[in-house]
C-alpha positions as CSV (number, residue, x, y, z in Angstrom):
1,M,0.0,0.0,0.0
2,G,1.6,3.2,-1.1
3,I,1.4,6.7,0.4
4,I,-1.4,8.9,-0.8
5,M,-1.2,12.6,-0.1
6,E,-4.0,15.1,-0.8
7,E,-4.4,18.8,-0.1
8,V,-7.8,19.5,1.4
9,T,-9.6,22.6,2.6
10,V,-11.0,23.1,6.1
11,D,-14.5,24.8,5.8
12,D,-15.8,27.4,8.2
13,R,-17.2,24.7,10.5
14,G,-13.9,22.8,10.8
15,R,-14.9,20.0,8.4
16,I,-12.7,18.5,5.7
17,L,-13.7,16.2,2.9
18,I,-11.7,13.0,2.9
19,P,-11.1,12.1,-0.8
20,K,-13.0,8.9,-2.0
21,E,-9.8,7.0,-2.8
22,I,-8.6,7.5,0.8
23,R,-12.0,6.6,2.3
24,D,-12.1,3.4,0.2
25,R,-8.6,2.4,1.3
26,L,-9.5,2.9,5.0
27,G,-12.9,1.3,4.7
28,L,-14.6,4.5,5.9
29,K,-18.3,4.3,4.9
30,P,-21.0,7.0,5.4
31,G,-22.0,7.1,9.0
32,S,-19.0,5.1,10.2
33,G,-16.7,6.4,12.9
34,A,-13.1,7.4,12.6
35,R,-10.4,8.1,15.2
36,L,-8.5,11.4,15.2
37,E,-5.1,11.6,16.8
38,V,-2.6,14.5,16.9
39,E,1.0,13.3,16.9
40,R,4.0,15.6,16.5
41,G,2.0,18.3,14.8
42,R,0.2,15.9,12.4
43,L,-3.4,14.9,12.3
44,I,-3.8,11.1,11.9
45,I,-7.2,9.7,10.8
46,T,-7.7,6.0,11.3
47,P,-10.7,3.7,11.2
48,P,-12.1,2.9,14.7
49,L,-10.9,-0.1,16.6
50,S,-12.9,-3.3,16.3
51,P,-13.8,-5.0,19.6
52,E,-11.2,-7.7,18.7
53,E,-8.5,-5.1,18.1
54,F,-9.4,-3.4,21.4
55,I,-9.0,-6.7,23.3
56,R,-5.7,-7.4,21.5
57,S,-4.4,-3.9,22.4
58,M,-5.2,-4.5,26.0
59,E,-3.6,-7.9,26.3
60,G,-0.8,-7.8,28.9
61,C,-1.6,-4.3,30.2
62,I,-3.1,-5.6,33.4
63,K,-0.4,-7.1,35.6
64,E,0.8,-6.9,39.2
65,G,2.6,-3.7,39.9
66,K,2.6,-0.5,37.9
67,P,0.2,-0.4,34.9
68,T,1.9,-0.5,31.5
69,I,-0.8,1.8,30.0
70,D,-2.1,5.2,31.1
71,P,-5.5,4.6,32.7
72,L,-6.9,7.6,30.9
73,K,-5.7,6.2,27.5
74,L,-7.4,2.9,28.4
75,K,-10.6,4.7,29.2
76,E,-10.5,6.5,25.9
77,L,-9.9,3.3,24.0
78,W,-12.8,1.6,25.8
79,K,-15.1,4.5,25.0
80,Q,-14.1,4.4,21.3
81,S,-14.7,0.6,21.1
82,T,-18.1,0.8,22.7
83,H,-19.3,3.5,20.3
84,Q,-18.8,1.0,17.4
85,Q,-21.3,-1.6,18.6
């Protein structure tokens, strides 16, 4: 899968149109959710986690001692996964 780069315009309500080719590659359908993340000054748009992906991402994070994941991040991941169902 190669890199696709598109210039888009932000409208007066903060919306952008994700080009069809990109929506198709990510499997984004009308009414589906998407995750937005800001990382090092970049906006990253990804499809939402499936319940199976959420469970896999949590494997091994609950152990004795200090948690290996920030509890607030865990809460946010849980919230995102439950909105998909």
